[in-house]
C-alpha positions in Angstrom: 31.8 69.8 128.8 29.3 70.8 131.5 27.6 67.9 133.4 24.1 69.1 132.4 24.9 69.1 128.7 23.9 65.9 126.8 26.4 64.4 124.3 25.6 65.1 120.7 23.8 62.4 118.7 26.1 60.9 116.1 25.4 62.3 112.7 23.4 65.2 114.1 26.1 67.8 113.5 27.1 68.8 110.1 30.9 68.8 110.5 33.4 66.4 112.1 33.6 66.4 115.9 36.4 68.2 117.6 39.6 66.2 118.2 39.1 66.1 122.0 35.6 64.7 121.6 36.7 62.1 119.0 39.4 60.9 121.3 36.8 59.9 123.9 34.5 58.1 121.3 34.9 54.3 120.6 37.0 53.6 117.5 34.1 51.6 115.9 31.6 54.3 116.1 32.2 56.0 112.7 32.5 52.7 110.9 29.2 51.6 112.4 27.6 54.6 110.9 29.2 53.8 107.5 27.9 50.2 107.8 24.5 51.4 108.7 24.4 53.8 105.7 25.7 51.2 103.2 28.7 53.3 102.3 31.2 52.3 99.6 34.5 50.7 100.6 36.5 53.8 100.0 34.4 55.7 102.5 35.9 53.6 105.3 39.3 55.4 104.9 37.9 58.9 105.8 37.6 58.5 109.6 41.2 57.3 109.8 42.4 60.2 107.5 40.4 62.7 109.6 41.9 61.5 112.8 45.4 61.6 111.4 44.8 65.1 110.2 43.5 66.2 113.6 46.7 64.9 115.2 45.2 61.8 117.0 47.5 59.7 119.0 49.1 56.6 117.7 46.9 54.4 119.9 43.8 56.1 118.6 45.0 55.6 115.0 45.7 52.0 115.6 42.3 51.5 117.1 40.7 53.1 114.2 42.7 50.9 111.8 41.5 47.8 113.6 38.0 49.1 113.5 38.2 49.9 109.8 39.5 46.4 109.0 36.8 44.8 111.1 34.1 47.0 109.5 35.3 46.1 106.0 35.2 42.4 107.0 31.6 42.9 108.3 30.7 44.8 105.2 32.1 42.0 103.0 30.3 39.4 105.0 27.0 41.4 104.8 27.4 41.8 101.0 28.1 38.1 100.7 25.0 37.3 102.8 22.9 39.7 100.8 24.2 38.2 97.5 23.6 34.7 98.7 20.2 35.7 99.9 19.5 37.2 96.5 20.9 34.1 94.7 18.8 31.8 96.9 15.7 33.8 96.3 16.4 33.7 92.6 17.1 29.9 92.9 13.8 29.3 94.8 11.9 31.4 92.3 13.5 29.4 89.5 12.5 26.1 91.2 9.0 27.5 91.6 8.8 28.5 88.0 10.2 25.1 86.8 7.8 23.2 89.0 4.9 25.0 87.2 6.0 24.0 83.7 4.8 20.8 82.1 6.1 20.9 78.6 9.7 19.6 78.2 10.7 22.2 75.7 9.4 25.0 77.9 11.3 23.6 80.9 14.6 23.4 79.0 14.2 26.9 77.7 13.4 28.2 81.2 16.4 26.4 82.7 18.9 27.9 80.2 17.3 31.4 80.4 17.5 31.3 84.3 21.1 30.0 84.3 22.1 33.0 82.1 20.2 35.4 84.4 21.6 33.9 87.7 25.2 34.2 86.7 24.8 37.3 84.4 26.6 35.6 81.5 26.3 36.4 77.8 25.4 32.9 76.8 23.9 29.8 78.4 23.2 26.4 76.9 22.3 22.9 77.7 23.2 19.5 76.3 21.4 16.2 76.8 22.8 12.8 76.9 22.1 10.5 73.9 22.4 6.9 75.1 22.2 5.5 71.6 25.2 7.6 70.3 27.0 7.7 73.6 27.5 11.4 73.5 25.7 14.7 74.4 24.1 17.0 71.9 23.2 20.6 72.0 19.5 20.9 73.0 18.8 24.5 73.9 20.8 27.7 73.8 20.1 31.3 75.0 22.2 34.2 73.7 23.9 32.0 71.0 24.4 33.4 67.5 26.3 30.6 65.7 24.4 27.9 63.8 27.5 25.6 64.0 27.7 26.0 67.7 24.0 25.3 68.1 24.5 21.9 66.3 27.5 20.6 68.3 27.7 17.1 69.7 30.3 16.4 72.4 31.7 12.9 72.8 32.4 11.6 76.3 35.7 13.2 77.5 35.8 15.7 74.6 36.0 19.3 75.5 34.8 20.8 78.8 31.3 19.6 78.4 32.3 16.0 77.4 34.5 15.9 80.5 31.7 17.1 82.7 29.4 14.4 81.2 32.0 11.7 81.7 33.1 12.6 85.3 29.8 14.0 86.6 31.7 17.0 88.1 31.7 20.7 87.4 34.5 22.2 85.3 35.3 25.8 84.7 37.8 27.7 82.5 38.5 31.4 82.2 39.9 30.9 78.6 38.7 27.7 77.0 40.7 27.7 73.8 44.0 28.2 75.8 43.1 25.7 78.5 45.1 22.4 78.0 43.2 20.5 80.6 40.5 19.5 78.1 40.7 17.3 75.1 40.2 19.6 72.2 38.6 18.6 68.9 38.4 20.5 65.7 34.6 20.4 65.7 34.1 21.6 69.2 36.9 24.3 69.0 35.4 25.6 65.7 32.0 25.9 67.3 33.3 27.7 70.3 35.4 30.0 68.1 32.4 30.8 65.9 30.4 31.7 69.0 33.3 33.7 70.4 33.2 32.1 73.8 36.1 32.5 76.2 35.1 31.7 79.8 32.9 28.6 80.2 31.4 27.0 83.3 29.8 23.6 83.0 27.9 21.6 85.7 26.3 18.2 85.3 22.6 17.5 85.3 22.4 14.6 87.7 19.5 12.3 88.1 20.3 9.8 90.8 23.8 8.6 89.9 23.5 9.2 86.2 24.2 12.3 84.1 21.4 13.2 81.8 23.1 16.3 80.4 25.3 19.4 81.1 24.3 23.0 81.9 26.7 25.8 80.8 27.2 29.4 81.4 29.7 31.3 79.3 31.1 34.7 78.4 32.8 36.1 75.4 35.5 37.5 77.5 37.8 36.2 80.2 36.1 35.8 83.5 36.8 34.0 86.8 33.8 32.1 88.0 33.8 32.2 91.8 33.1 29.0 93.9 29.8 30.5 95.0 28.7 31.0 91.4 29.7 27.4 90.6 27.7 26.2 93.5 24.8 28.4 92.5 24.8 26.9 88.9 25.2 23.4 90.3 22.2 23.9 92.6 20.2 25.3 89.6 21.3 22.2 87.6 20.0 20.0 90.4 16.6 21.6 90.3 16.7 21.5 86.5 17.4 17.8 86.4 14.4 17.2 88.6 12.3 19.5 86.4 13.5 17.7 83.3 12.7 14.3 84.8 9.3 15.5 85.9 8.6 16.9 82.5 9.7 13.6 80.9 7.5 11.7 83.3 4.6 13.9 82.6 5.2 13.6 78.8 5.4 9.8 79.2 2.3 9.9 81.4 0.4 12.0 78.8 1.6 9.7 76.0 0.6 6.6 78.1 -2.8 8.2 78.8 -3.2 9.0 75.1 -2.3 5.4 74.2 -4.6 4.1 76.9 -7.4 6.3 75.6 -6.7 5.1 72.1 -6.5 1.5 73.3 -9.7 2.0 75.2 -11.4 3.4 72.2 -10.1 0.4 70.2 -11.3 -2.0 72.9 -14.7 -0.3 72.8 -14.8 -0.6 69.1 -13.7 -4.2 69.1 -16.1 -4.9 71.9 -18.9 -3.5 69.8 -17.6 -5.4 66.8 -17.4 -8.6 68.8 -20.9 -8.0 70.2 -22.2 -7.3 66.7 -20.4 -10.4 65.3 -21.7 -12.5 68.1 -25.2 -11.3 67.4 -24.9 -12.1 63.8 -23.5 -15.6 64.7 -26.4 -16.2 67.0 -28.9 -15.1 64.4 -27.4 -17.3 61.7 -27.2 -20.2 64.2 -30.9 -19.7 65.1 -31.7 -19.8 61.4 -30.0 -23.1 61.0 -31.6 -24.6 64.1 -35.1 -23.6 63.2 -34.7 -25.0 59.7 -34.4 -21.7 57.8 -33.6 -21.6 54.2 -31.1 -19.7 52.0 -33.4 -16.8 51.5 -33.7 -16.4 55.3 -29.9 -16.1 55.4 -30.0 -13.6 52.6 -32.5 -11.4 54.3 -30.6 -11.5 57.6 -27.3 -10.6 56.0 -29.0 -7.8 54.0 -30.4 -6.3 57.2 -27.1 -6.6 59.1 -24.9 -5.2 56.4 -27.5 -2.7 55.2 -27.2 -3.6 51.6 -28.8 -5.7 48.8 -27.8 -9.3 49.1 -28.8 -12.2 46.8 -27.8 -15.8 46.3 -26.6 -16.5 42.8 -26.1 -19.8 41.0 -22.5 -20.5 39.8 -23.3 -19.7 36.2 -24.8 -16.3 37.0 -21.5 -14.6 38.2 -18.2 -13.6 36.5 -15.9 -16.5 36.6 -12.9 -14.3 37.6 -14.6 -13.2 40.9 -15.7 -16.8 41.7 -12.1 -18.0 41.0 -10.6 -15.4 43.4 -13.1 -16.1 46.1 -12.6 -19.9 45.7 -8.8 -19.6 45.7 -8.6 -17.6 48.9 -11.7 -18.9 50.6 -12.7 -15.2 51.3 -15.2 -12.7 50.1 -13.7 -10.6 47.3 -14.6 -7.3 45.8 -15.8 -7.1 42.2 -16.4 -3.4 41.4 -19.0 -2.2 43.9 -20.0 -5.8 44.5 -18.7 -8.3 47.0 -18.8 -12.0 46.2 -18.4 -14.9 48.7 -18.5 -18.3 47.0 -20.7 -21.0 48.6 -18.7 -24.2 48.3 -18.8 -27.7 49.7 -16.9 -30.8 48.9 -15.0 -29.2 46.1 -18.2 -28.1 44.4 -19.4 -24.6 43.8 -23.0 -24.4 45.1 -23.4 -20.7 44.3 -22.4 -17.4 45.9 -23.7 -14.7 48.2 -23.5 -11.3 46.4 -23.6 -8.0 48.3 -24.2 -5.0 46.1 -23.8 -1.3 46.8 -20.8 -1.6 49.2 -17.5 -0.7 47.4 -15.6 -1.1 50.7 -16.2 -3.4 53.7 -14.5 -3.4 57.1 -13.0 -6.7 58.1 -15.9 -7.6 60.4 -18.6 -7.1 57.7 -16.4 -9.0 55.3 -16.2 -11.8 57.8 -19.9 -11.7 58.3 -20.5 -12.2 54.6 -18.0 -15.1 54.6 -19.7 -16.7 57.6 -23.1 -16.3 56.0 -21.7 -18.1 52.9 -20.5 -20.9 55.2 -23.9 -21.1 56.8 -25.5 -21.1 53.3 -23.3 -24.0 52.3 -24.4 -25.9 55.4 -28.1 -25.3 54.6 -27.6 -26.3 51.0 -25.8 -29.5 52.1 -28.6 -30.3 54.6 -31.2 -29.6 51.9 -29.1 -31.7 49.5 -29.0 -34.6 52.0 -32.7 -34.5 52.4 -33.0 -34.1 48.6 -30.7 -37.0 48.0 -32.9 -39.2 50.2 -35.9 -38.0 48.2 -34.0 -38.5 44.9 -33.2 -42.1 45.9 -36.9 -42.6 46.1 -37.3 -40.9 42.8 -34.5 -42.9 41.3 -36.1 -46.2 42.6 -39.3 -45.2 40.9 -37.6 -44.4 37.6 -35.7 -47.7 37.9 -39.0 -49.5 38.3 -40.3 -47.8 35.2 -37.3 -48.8 33.2 -36.9 -52.4 34.5 -40.4 -53.5 35.4 -42.8 -52.9 32.5 -45.4 -55.0 34.3 -45.8 -52.8 37.3 -49.3 -51.8 38.3 -49.9 -48.4 36.7 -52.0 -47.3 39.6 -49.3 -48.0 42.2 -46.8 -46.2 40.0 -49.0 -43.2 39.8 -49.4 -43.1 43.6 -45.7 -43.4 44.2 -45.1 -40.6 41.7 -47.7 -38.3 43.4 -45.8 -38.7 46.7 -42.7 -37.2 45.3 -44.5 -34.5 43.3 -44.4 -36.1 39.9 -47.3 -36.5 37.5 -46.8 -39.5 35.2 -50.1 -39.0 33.5 -48.8 -36.0 31.4 -46.4 -36.3 28.4 -42.7 -36.8 29.4 -39.4 -37.0 27.6 -36.6 -39.4 28.5 -33.1 -38.0 28.5 -29.8 -40.0 28.6 -26.8 -37.9 29.9 -23.1 -38.6 30.2 -20.1 -36.5 31.1 -17.8 -36.3 28.1 -14.4 -34.9 27.1 -11.8 -33.0 29.1 -12.7 -30.5 31.8 -13.6 -27.0 30.9 -10.5 -24.7 30.9 -10.3 -22.7 34.1 -12.0 -25.4 36.2 -9.9 -26.1 39.3 -8.5 -29.5 40.2 -7.4 -32.5 38.3 -10.0 -34.9 36.6 -11.8 -36.9 39.3 -12.2 -40.7 39.2 -15.2 -42.0 37.2 -17.1 -43.0 40.4 -16.9 -39.4 41.7 -17.9 -38.0 38.4 -20.9 -40.2 38.2 -22.0 -39.2 41.7 -21.6 -35.6 40.8 -23.6 -36.1 37.6 -26.3 -38.0 39.5 -26.5 -35.2 42.1 -26.8 -32.5 39.4 -29.3 -34.5 37.5 -31.4 -35.2 40.6 -31.4 -31.5 41.4 -32.5 -30.6 37.9 -35.2 -33.2 37.9 -36.5 -32.1 41.3 -36.8 -28.5 40.0 -38.7 -29.8 36.9 -41.0 -32.2 38.9 -39.3 -35.1 37.2 -37.3 -38.2 38.1 -33.6 -39.1 37.7 -31.4 -42.2 38.2 -27.9 -43.5 37.6 -27.7 -46.0 34.8 -25.1 -47.3 32.3 -22.3 -45.0 33.4 -24.5 -41.9 33.1 -27.7 -40.5 34.2 -31.3 -40.9 32.9 -33.9 -38.2 33.4 -37.7 -38.4 33.0 -39.0 -34.8 32.6 -42.5 -33.6 31.9 -43.0 -31.7 28.7 -44.8 -28.4 28.9 -47.1 -27.4 26.1 -45.0 -26.1 23.2 -41.8 -27.8 24.4 -40.1 -30.3 22.2 -37.5 -33.0 23.1 -34.7 -31.4 21.1 -34.9 -28.1 23.0 -35.2 -29.9 26.3 -32.1 -31.9 25.5 -30.1 -28.8 24.7 -31.3 -27.0 27.8 -30.4 -30.0 30.1 -26.9 -30.3 28.5 -26.2 -26.7 29.2 -27.5 -26.8 32.8 -25.6 -29.9 33.7 -22.4 -28.7 32.0 -22.6 -25.4 33.9 -23.2 -27.1 37.2 -20.4 -29.7 36.8 -17.9 -27.5 34.9 -17.5 -30.3 32.3 -19.2 -31.0 29.0 -22.3 -33.2 29.3 -23.8 -35.0 26.2 -27.6 -35.5 26.3 -29.8 -37.5 24.0 -33.6 -37.2 24.1 -36.4 -39.5 23.1 -39.6 -38.8 21.4 -42.4 -37.8 23.8 -43.9 -40.5 26.0 -47.6 -39.6 26.3 -48.3 -41.2 29.7 -45.5 -43.1 31.5 -47.8 -44.4 34.2 -50.3 -45.9 31.8 -47.6 -47.6 29.7 -44.4 -48.2 31.7 -42.8 -50.2 28.9 -42.7 -47.1 26.7 -40.2 -45.5 29.2 -37.6 -48.3 28.6 -38.1 -47.9 24.8 -37.7 -44.2 25.0 -34.6 -44.6 27.1 -33.0 -46.8 24.5 -33.8 -44.2 21.8 -32.3 -41.4 24.0 -29.1 -43.5 24.4 -28.9 -44.0 20.7 -29.2 -40.2 20.2 -26.5 -39.6 22.8 -24.1 -42.0 21.2 -24.8 -40.6 17.8 -23.8 -37.1 19.1 -20.5 -38.5 20.3 -19.9 -40.4 17.0 -20.6 -37.2 15.0 -18.1 -35.2 17.2 -20.8 -33.2 19.0 -20.0 -34.3 22.5 -21.2 -31.9 25.1 -24.4 -31.0 23.1 -28.0 -32.1 23.4 -30.3 -33.4 20.6 -33.3 -35.6 19.8 -33.8 -37.9 16.8 -35.5 -35.1 14.9 -32.1 -33.2 14.9 -30.4 -35.9 12.9 -32.5 -35.7 9.7 -32.9 -39.0 8.0 -30.6 -40.6 10.6 -33.3 -39.8 13.1 -35.5 -42.4 11.4 -32.9 -45.0 12.3 -32.4 -43.7 15.8 -36.1 -43.3 16.7 -38.2 -46.2 17.8 -41.3 -44.4 16.5 -40.1 -44.1 12.9 -41.8 -40.8 12.4 -41.7 -40.8 8.6 -44.3 -38.1 8.2 -42.5 -35.9 10.7 -39.2 -36.3 8.8 -40.9 -35.5 5.5 -42.6 -32.5 6.9 -39.5 -31.1 8.6 -37.5 -31.5 5.3 -40.1 -30.6 2.6 -43.0 -29.1 4.5 -42.2 -25.5 3.5 -42.2 -26.5 -0.2 -45.2 -28.7 -0.1 -47.2 -26.1 1.8 -46.2 -23.5 -0.8 -47.5 -25.8 -3.6 -50.8 -26.3 -1.7 -51.3 -22.6 -1.2 -50.2 -21.4 -4.6 -51.0 -24.4 -6.8 -47.4 -24.5 -8.0 -45.2 -27.6 -8.8 -42.1 -27.0 -6.7 -42.1 -30.5 -5.3 -42.4 -32.1 -8.8 -39.6 -29.7 -10.0 -37.3 -30.7 -7.1 -37.9 -34.4 -7.9 -37.1 -33.9 -11.6 -34.1 -31.7 -10.7 -32.5 -34.5 -8.6 -33.6 -37.2 -11.1 -31.8 -35.3 -13.8 -28.5 -35.1 -11.9 -29.2 -31.6 -10.7 -29.0 -30.3 -14.3 -31.4 -27.4 -15.1 -31.2 -28.1 -18.9 -32.2 -31.8 -18.6 -34.8 -30.8 -16.0 -36.6 -28.4 -18.4 -36.7 -31.2 -20.9 -38.2 -33.6 -18.4 -40.8 -31.1 -17.4 -41.4 -29.6 -20.9 -40.9 -26.1 -19.6 -38.4 -23.3 -20.4 -35.1 -23.3 -18.6 -35.9 -19.9 -17.1 -39.0 -21.5 -15.5 -36.8 -24.2 -13.9 -34.4 -21.5 -12.6 -37.2 -19.4 -11.1 -38.7 -22.5 -9.4 -35.3 -23.5 -8.0 -34.7 -20.0 -6.7 -38.1 -20.1 -4.9 -37.1 -23.5 -3.4 -33.8 -22.0 -2.2 -35.7 -19.2 -0.4 -38.0 -21.8 1.3 -35.4 -24.4 2.3 -32.4 -22.2 2.9 -29.3 -21.3 0.9 -27.5 -24.7 1.8 -30.3 -26.9 0.3 -28.0 -28.1 -2.4 -25.1 -29.1 -0.1 -24.4 -32.9 -0.1 -25.9 -33.6 3.3 -29.0 -31.5 2.8 -29.5 -32.7 -0.8 -29.4 -36.3 0.5 -32.0 -35.6 3.1 -34.2 -33.8 0.6 -34.0 -36.6 -1.9 -34.9 -39.2 0.8 -37.8 -37.0 1.9 -39.0 -36.7 -1.8 -38.9 -40.5 -2.2 -40.8 -41.0 1.0 -43.3 -38.3 0.0 -43.8 -40.0 -3.4 -44.3 -43.4 -1.6 -46.8 -41.9 0.8 -48.7 -40.3 -2.1 -48.7 -43.7 -4.0 -50.0 -45.5 -0.9 -52.7 -42.9 -0.4 -53.7 -43.3 -4.0 -54.0 -47.1 -3.7 -56.0 -46.7 -0.6 -58.5 -44.4 -2.3 -58.9 -46.9 -5.2 
């Protein structure tokens, strides 16, 4: 070649260089071109074949062979580096993707999907450790088609996965079902067979020194997993374990935050409740300290609970609701009403009733119960003050009963100081607890002393409400109550018996005297009236009417014996007044007919002879008497009273005739 001619640029000529020129070129030159062009492995044989065809020397051929082998090694190394670079890039991308996930299920699905993509397998799956069962269970699969396989559980040391979980080391097999290194079980082998898996690679998911699960890559054909692939999956598993731990921590953190938020909300609610309860407590305490009454408590509770609240006496509420509230010491529902018993010293003082609230939260229920407690304290305080006042009232009544010679003026002044007016008509009542306790009343019978105190307390309360006086005497109670216009002693006795019996939950027998016109003007009349009231009370018990109330007028002719006043005219009028009045208005002779009827042994035939009238006339007159006196006028008891009244009527008429003469 001439000196001025430049050597050709490699690859610039279309055909192979002449043999002489090739002999002068370095042996590596053609292989460098192939490396630069990324030629396939079989292309590296062509330079050697061309040189052999051109008759190259043995030295040249040996140099080319060495260059070819070296180039192939370089090519293999470059491919390995490119593959590792791609794998690392994929691994970093996977780590980046996993780091961006927060939901555990999404993290697990991404781990399995990436494992399948990194190794190019048909199936990938992941099992997690179950500390309670001591095994691992199939958590996520990708590419799986068998339901049995997706539900597998692998005990420690069982199968390839169980061995990985037990030893914390990777294991691989190119044909699982024929690999005797693993402890096969029917369940695991059936699942693998159903899925059609052959080659399986499993690596542990390590967190610190513990295994939290196993990551698998598998094919449905025989395959040899190279060390680099094993290392790649292990590296992916390391990132996956961190991502799982992070997701778990985030889930626990979110759960904790949710629980903290819930707890904070509860604390806020409880704080508001406590603050409201404290405000209610302060308000009720203020009511007590400033001397408020029961109605003040009722208004305060009604405002706080936003409902209609009232204080009810024991007899004004259903017994069942009171019993339930009394038994538990709590406010109890009764339909759309809540009842909280007001109780002190074993005695029901009443109840607070909240209406219009079918349901109450615990704080409002406690508020109603606390208000009932405050009400009982107020009532006890009022009772204490009332008892002091009643002692004064009792002493005044004792003086009226025991000291007939007391100065009427002083008695009147003392009565005025306790709100009583002894210048108006009064009735004296003698009361005593009688018989067994009313069924349903709690507790055993109390000693007599306790019963007397309870009777005195109830009598004093009743007397105070009626502007009267009460005292304990002769094992019972005595009351001096004013009589309103139109009232009569018998009605008052029945009312007092009912009121005391309801308050004490035991029958109370009450006897009443005739009216005392002016106790202050004639104190001795009070003692006489008390004796009459006691006789009436004892008569009720003797007649089997314990627990009732009555005055002498209720006993018919017996009342004449019981009464100090011996009100004969009153007895005659109550017994025969309707008949006598009819005679006076109509000019008839019904009274005379009655007298003849009884005188003739209640025989209409003999009566018509005595009166010289027709028997039909007698029958008509007796029928009229029956309409005036009632259908039982011929009963033995009524007939006896009527005959006595007729006799007294005749005596009164005879006395009146003698007086006129």
